[in-house]
Backbone as CSV, one residue per row, in Angstrom:
resi,resn,N_x,N_y,N_z,CA_x,CA_y,CA_z,C_x,C_y,C_z
1,MET,1.681,18.026,-20.953,2.686,17.601,-22.155,4.120,18.241,-21.587
2,THR,5.092,17.579,-21.912,6.479,17.837,-21.250,7.339,17.746,-22.570
3,TYR,8.034,18.735,-22.806,9.084,18.651,-23.901,10.514,18.962,-23.379
4,VAL,11.401,18.146,-23.459,12.705,18.416,-22.992,13.760,18.006,-24.171
5,GLU,14.620,18.914,-24.250,15.743,18.919,-25.294,17.047,19.193,-24.480
6,PRO,17.673,17.989,-24.135,18.852,18.016,-23.683,19.980,19.116,-23.812
7,GLY,20.642,19.864,-22.644,21.666,20.927,-23.287,22.928,20.412,-23.664
8,GLY,23.204,19.239,-23.492,24.376,18.645,-23.590,24.584,17.141,-23.585
9,SER,25.642,16.506,-24.014,25.648,15.053,-23.973,27.004,14.536,-23.133
10,TRP,26.807,13.461,-22.529,27.942,12.687,-21.947,29.056,12.147,-22.764
11,ARG,28.742,12.393,-24.288,29.579,11.570,-25.101,31.091,11.994,-25.166
12,PRO,31.301,13.438,-24.986,32.840,13.917,-24.892,33.318,13.300,-23.695
13,PHE,32.684,13.034,-22.513,33.371,12.448,-21.520,33.786,11.010,-21.741
14,TRP,32.905,10.163,-22.472,33.331,8.854,-22.565,34.177,8.797,-23.862
15,ILE,34.302,9.685,-24.739,34.969,9.372,-25.770,36.806,9.824,-25.071
16,VAL,36.826,10.911,-24.293,38.094,11.227,-23.471,38.357,9.981,-22.695
17,ALA,37.454,9.282,-21.943,37.818,8.228,-21.052,38.518,7.098,-21.791
18,GLY,37.704,6.798,-23.119,38.266,5.715,-23.937,39.665,6.160,-24.390
19,ALA,39.966,7.210,-24.841,41.244,7.719,-25.281,42.174,7.381,-24.107
20,LEU,41.856,8.032,-23.011,42.757,7.603,-21.632,43.136,6.082,-21.710
21,GLY,41.948,5.411,-21.691,42.197,3.739,-21.561,43.001,3.461,-22.667
22,LEU,42.819,3.742,-23.720,43.792,3.345,-24.927,45.115,3.643,-24.705
23,PHE,45.427,4.879,-24.163,46.880,5.409,-24.167,47.289,4.425,-22.815
24,ALA,46.641,4.101,-21.847,46.815,3.284,-20.628,47.452,1.946,-21.256
25,VAL,46.694,1.442,-22.058,46.806,-0.047,-22.698,48.190,0.186,-23.506
26,LEU,48.272,1.204,-24.221,49.578,1.356,-24.957,50.795,1.673,-24.471
27,ASP,50.646,2.157,-23.311,51.831,2.528,-22.239,52.244,1.032,-21.594
28,LEU,51.307,0.226,-21.518,51.795,-1.166,-20.915,52.228,-2.114,-21.795
29,ALA,51.560,-2.122,-23.251,52.004,-2.919,-24.138,53.284,-2.698,-24.741
30,LEU,53.438,-1.304,-25.192,54.840,-0.944,-25.776,56.001,-1.007,-24.998
31,PRO,57.201,-1.248,-25.587,58.540,-1.556,-24.774,58.858,0.023,-24.341
32,GLY,59.892,-0.102,-23.456,60.258,1.341,-22.935,59.841,1.632,-21.447
33,PRO,60.080,2.639,-20.974,59.794,2.918,-19.650,58.351,3.297,-19.797
34,ASP,57.683,2.830,-18.606,56.266,2.991,-18.202,55.921,4.193,-17.515
35,VAL,54.776,4.963,-17.525,54.387,6.092,-16.832,54.146,5.643,-15.348
36,PRO,54.430,6.168,-14.329,54.090,5.525,-13.174,52.732,5.699,-12.745
37,PRO,52.138,4.873,-12.065,50.708,4.319,-11.706,50.062,5.829,-11.347
38,TRP,50.853,6.489,-10.306,50.287,7.514,-9.532,50.172,8.790,-10.696
39,LEU,50.888,8.821,-11.663,51.033,9.857,-12.583,49.555,9.459,-13.589
40,TRP,49.385,8.225,-13.945,48.246,7.959,-14.711,46.950,8.358,-13.796
41,ALA,46.915,8.028,-12.530,45.765,8.379,-11.774,45.265,9.879,-11.587
42,LEU,46.564,10.386,-11.666,46.299,12.048,-11.587,46.011,12.585,-12.930
43,THR,46.529,11.944,-13.940,45.945,12.552,-15.219,44.623,12.193,-15.547
44,VAL,44.314,10.925,-15.089,42.780,10.377,-15.440,41.767,11.235,-14.504
45,VAL,42.069,11.373,-13.483,41.095,12.274,-12.416,40.987,13.606,-13.002
46,THR,42.311,14.218,-13.241,42.180,15.544,-13.832,41.432,15.966,-15.017
47,VAL,41.816,15.039,-16.188,41.337,15.150,-17.378,39.739,15.051,-17.272
48,LEU,39.696,13.723,-16.545,38.081,13.327,-16.948,37.163,14.395,-15.853
49,GLY,37.751,14.700,-14.901,37.172,15.841,-13.873,36.794,17.111,-14.817
50,ALA,37.662,17.572,-15.330,37.648,18.831,-16.323,36.429,18.582,-17.549
51,VAL,36.448,17.439,-18.061,35.644,17.225,-19.224,34.195,16.942,-18.473
52,GLY,34.172,16.257,-17.415,32.853,16.024,-16.682,32.204,17.245,-16.112
53,VAL,32.974,18.189,-15.839,32.331,19.544,-15.234,31.718,20.196,-16.468
54,GLY,32.408,20.282,-17.703,32.017,20.851,-18.872,30.698,20.229,-19.249
55,CYS,30.844,18.831,-19.369,29.332,18.236,-19.597,28.121,18.375,-18.795
56,LEU,28.584,18.421,-17.543,27.443,18.545,-16.461,26.796,20.097,-16.686
57,SER,27.802,21.017,-16.855,27.339,22.514,-16.916,26.674,22.773,-18.146
58,ALA,27.005,22.085,-19.194,26.336,22.324,-20.490,24.728,21.798,-20.333
59,ARG,24.635,20.618,-19.554,23.434,19.869,-19.570,22.358,20.901,-18.608
60,ARG,23.141,21.394,-17.403,22.316,22.267,-16.854,21.903,23.521,-17.165
61,VAL,22.945,24.293,-17.957,22.744,25.704,-18.325,21.948,25.672,-19.743
62,TRP,21.965,24.698,-20.606,21.212,24.668,-22.086,20.166,23.803,-22.129
63,THR,19.832,23.058,-21.352,18.558,22.148,-21.357,17.215,23.015,-21.509
64,VAL,16.649,22.617,-22.425,15.215,23.373,-22.763,14.170,22.588,-22.297
65,ARG,13.122,23.074,-21.497,12.108,22.230,-20.736,10.976,23.024,-20.996
66,VAL,9.744,22.533,-21.474,8.448,23.152,-21.783,7.656,22.066,-20.945
67,ASP,7.057,22.641,-19.586,6.051,21.691,-18.890,5.146,22.533,-18.205
68,GLY,4.467,22.306,-17.299,3.179,23.062,-16.773,3.579,24.337,-16.227
69,ASP,4.711,24.289,-15.873,5.391,25.587,-15.079,5.786,26.699,-16.226
70,GLY,6.213,26.276,-17.362,6.494,27.209,-18.206,7.605,26.866,-19.163
71,LEU,8.307,27.590,-19.805,9.557,27.459,-20.647,10.776,27.523,-19.880
72,ALA,11.672,26.667,-19.585,12.780,26.945,-18.834,13.999,26.467,-19.597
73,VAL,15.052,27.283,-19.673,16.324,27.217,-20.132,17.291,27.561,-19.188
74,GLY,17.763,26.384,-18.436,18.661,26.789,-17.273,17.972,27.348,-16.318
75,PRO,18.383,28.543,-15.780,17.869,29.166,-14.736,16.879,29.981,-15.184
76,ASP,16.721,30.307,-16.290,15.656,31.349,-16.879,14.299,30.708,-17.149
77,VAL,13.213,31.151,-16.718,11.870,30.713,-16.668,11.052,31.640,-17.100
78,VAL,10.282,31.123,-18.242,9.078,32.187,-18.796,7.743,31.334,-18.523
79,PRO,6.841,31.854,-17.717,5.754,31.230,-17.573,4.854,31.151,-18.805
80,LEU,4.129,30.323,-18.795,3.292,30.093,-20.337,2.419,31.267,-20.302
81,ALA,1.765,31.731,-19.091,0.920,32.967,-19.316,1.577,34.030,-19.832
82,ASP,2.909,34.301,-19.883,3.672,35.557,-20.347,4.179,35.157,-21.895
83,VAL,3.649,34.231,-22.433,4.118,33.911,-23.981,3.103,34.564,-24.962
84,ASP,3.780,35.445,-25.917,2.902,35.804,-26.802,2.570,34.971,-27.889
85,VAL,1.232,34.584,-27.815,0.776,33.442,-28.663,0.794,33.783,-30.154
86,ALA,0.356,34.975,-30.264,0.181,35.338,-31.689,1.590,35.543,-32.409
87,HIS,2.410,35.948,-31.802,3.919,36.230,-32.139,4.483,34.804,-32.295
88,LEU,4.158,34.011,-31.505,4.785,32.526,-31.618,4.243,31.778,-32.766
89,ALA,2.799,32.045,-32.953,2.066,31.130,-34.174,2.696,31.645,-35.461
90,ALA,3.023,33.127,-35.279,3.503,33.825,-36.808,4.938,33.591,-36.988
91,VAL,5.626,33.434,-36.195,7.309,33.155,-36.343,7.250,31.950,-36.949
92,GLU,8.347,31.825,-38.120,8.711,30.686,-38.771,10.194,30.356,-38.457
93,GLY,10.930,31.284,-37.930,12.436,31.246,-37.983,13.023,32.805,-37.931
94,GLY,14.253,32.600,-37.877,15.057,33.898,-37.865,15.389,34.488,-36.527
95,VAL,16.228,35.331,-36.364,16.728,35.721,-35.114,16.479,37.129,-34.957
96,ASP,16.043,37.729,-33.871,15.799,39.068,-33.506,17.290,39.737,-32.931
97,ALA,17.867,40.501,-33.870,19.243,40.882,-33.439,19.083,41.790,-32.163
98,GLY,20.029,41.575,-31.105,20.282,42.169,-29.997,19.290,41.456,-28.851
99,ALA,18.422,40.518,-29.172,17.648,39.941,-27.981,18.578,38.922,-27.184
100,PRO,18.321,39.048,-25.827,18.999,38.298,-24.972,18.895,36.911,-25.051
101,VAL,19.841,35.929,-24.964,19.680,34.382,-24.980,19.304,33.915,-23.801
102,MET,18.140,33.162,-23.934,18.010,32.664,-22.522,18.820,31.490,-21.987
103,GLY,18.913,31.415,-20.702,19.933,30.437,-20.207,21.194,31.425,-19.969
104,GLY,21.648,32.435,-20.429,22.639,33.222,-20.242,23.474,32.945,-21.480
105,GLY,24.584,33.746,-21.574,25.619,33.658,-22.585,25.355,34.814,-23.600
106,TRP,26.470,34.946,-24.226,26.401,36.090,-24.981,25.913,35.782,-26.581
107,THR,26.187,34.698,-27.022,25.596,34.222,-28.183,25.038,32.605,-27.834
108,LEU,24.513,32.236,-29.030,23.716,30.877,-28.991,24.737,29.740,-29.088
109,PRO,24.795,28.742,-28.288,25.636,27.710,-28.327,25.880,27.274,-29.672
110,PRO,27.044,26.469,-29.917,27.376,25.747,-31.069,26.282,24.766,-31.502
111,GLY,25.777,24.647,-32.808,24.716,23.743,-33.088,23.224,24.049,-32.957
112,ARG,23.115,25.304,-32.243,21.702,25.705,-31.856,21.294,26.869,-32.829
113,SER,19.970,26.942,-33.064,19.480,28.066,-33.825,18.682,28.741,-32.717
114,GLY,18.456,30.061,-32.758,17.530,30.713,-31.967,16.084,30.869,-32.237
115,LEU,15.022,30.510,-31.455,13.511,30.758,-31.619,13.191,31.984,-31.085
116,PRO,13.017,33.052,-31.682,12.443,34.358,-31.130,11.152,34.263,-30.308
117,LEU,11.147,34.551,-29.174,9.790,34.311,-28.258,9.698,35.638,-27.805
118,ARG,8.572,36.425,-27.961,8.114,37.566,-27.436,7.126,37.154,-26.231
119,VAL,7.602,37.908,-25.241,6.619,37.854,-23.889,5.589,39.116,-23.821
120,ARG,4.784,38.902,-22.865,3.770,39.726,-22.793,4.188,41.102,-22.697
121,ASP,5.290,41.506,-21.985,5.584,43.000,-21.637,6.443,43.576,-22.992
122,GLY,6.490,42.760,-24.157,7.042,43.211,-25.209,8.396,42.830,-25.570
123,ARG,9.087,42.372,-24.428,10.498,41.897,-24.767,10.607,40.615,-25.847
124,THR,11.812,40.547,-26.440,11.828,39.275,-27.221,13.187,38.615,-26.527
125,VAL,13.080,37.326,-26.322,14.236,36.572,-25.883,14.668,35.387,-26.954
126,LEU,15.604,34.950,-27.104,16.103,33.779,-28.066,16.116,32.664,-27.244
127,VAL,15.321,31.648,-27.712,15.385,30.274,-27.121,16.348,29.434,-27.839
128,PRO,17.549,28.929,-27.414,18.400,28.205,-28.022,17.958,26.605,-28.133
129,THR,17.906,26.255,-29.304,17.259,25.082,-29.697,17.858,24.205,-30.879
130,ARG,17.891,22.929,-30.889,18.360,22.182,-32.039,17.257,22.235,-33.133
131,ASP,16.009,22.223,-32.547,14.893,21.916,-33.546,14.033,22.871,-33.244
132,PRO,13.961,24.088,-33.757,12.980,25.205,-33.663,11.485,24.812,-33.810
133,ALA,11.366,24.165,-34.859,9.647,23.580,-35.466,9.188,22.763,-34.190
134,ALA,10.007,21.743,-33.354,9.425,20.882,-32.640,9.415,21.751,-31.201
135,LEU,10.294,22.620,-30.973,9.933,23.530,-29.691,8.830,24.474,-29.862
136,ARG,8.424,25.110,-31.177,7.348,25.877,-31.335,6.091,25.113,-31.217
137,ALA,6.004,23.854,-31.925,4.700,22.970,-31.513,4.519,22.792,-30.179
138,ALA,5.685,22.313,-29.367,5.457,22.073,-27.982,4.960,23.358,-27.103
139,LEU,5.585,24.668,-27.549,5.105,25.895,-27.018,3.732,26.080,-27.087
140,LEU,3.211,25.882,-28.435,2.003,26.099,-28.834,1.028,25.209,-28.180
141,ALA,1.435,23.796,-27.987,0.432,23.003,-27.452,0.304,23.153,-26.007
142,ALA,1.561,23.701,-25.388,1.512,23.988,-23.769,0.597,25.059,-23.565
143,VAL,0.685,26.296,-24.306,-0.003,27.335,-24.103,-1.328,27.032,-24.218
144,SER,-1.870,26.430,-25.199,-3.314,26.102,-25.269,-3.751,25.137,-24.154
145,ASP,-2.804,24.350,-23.621,-3.177,23.611,-22.675,-3.179,24.251,-21.289
146,ALA,-2.488,25.256,-21.354,-2.555,26.321,-20.115,-3.868,27.282,-19.929
147,SER,-4.511,27.364,-21.231,-5.690,28.103,-21.161,-6.936,27.438,-21.370
148,ASP,-6.923,26.450,-20.758,-8.109,25.402,-21.084,-8.989,25.750,-19.969
149,GLY,-8.730,26.678,-19.029,-9.997,26.792,-18.107,-9.825,26.317,-16.649
150,HIS,-8.690,25.663,-16.646,-8.306,25.286,-15.119,-8.271,26.398,-14.140
151,PRO,-9.042,26.238,-13.015,-8.930,27.240,-11.972,-7.443,27.534,-11.498
152,GLY,-7.199,28.836,-11.401,-5.918,29.252,-10.981,-4.854,29.474,-11.992
153,ARG,-5.156,29.194,-13.176,-4.257,29.389,-14.069,-4.773,30.196,-15.014
154,GLU,-4.008,31.283,-15.498,-4.366,32.195,-16.497,-3.753,31.953,-17.748
155,GLY,-4.483,31.770,-18.881,-3.830,31.567,-20.151,-3.473,32.990,-20.897
156,THR,-2.840,32.794,-21.996,-2.370,34.076,-22.557,-3.313,34.678,-23.248
157,LEU,-4.425,33.916,-23.711,-5.584,34.433,-24.300,-6.669,34.864,-23.488
158,GLY,-6.510,35.156,-22.295,-7.209,35.761,-21.414,-8.522,34.816,-20.829
159,SER,-8.091,33.634,-21.230,-9.650,32.826,-20.750,-9.120,31.997,-19.356
């Protein structure tokens, strides 16, 4: 089972591209001096480049993925064997104050809530997610799949 929650969208890029296109059409349609084409090209490349970098970095840093390797948020990975299943099954929401945010950053990204995840060594991390219930269900399903007796894989329940 694989659960993926994209960290960002390309929507801001396309909105800005549409606005720039509208401004270019208005520049050509309205009377008066036109903006030189080289300046339009420079503006489009600069603005869309900056917005594109922001969209791409949000997708890379804040994408939440649960698969056979574990829980990954950006560069941070927690193996399924390290997840405290009892804590995960008991938690229904809330945020542990002072817990680090997976993926880096000082706070949760806008529009996200934190799912507290306790790992085997006792640390708690916050997983930034838009849908904590779906992520919790995916983690519980993945952890139970990881502890089903496949050789070479140790589950969190010691089986």
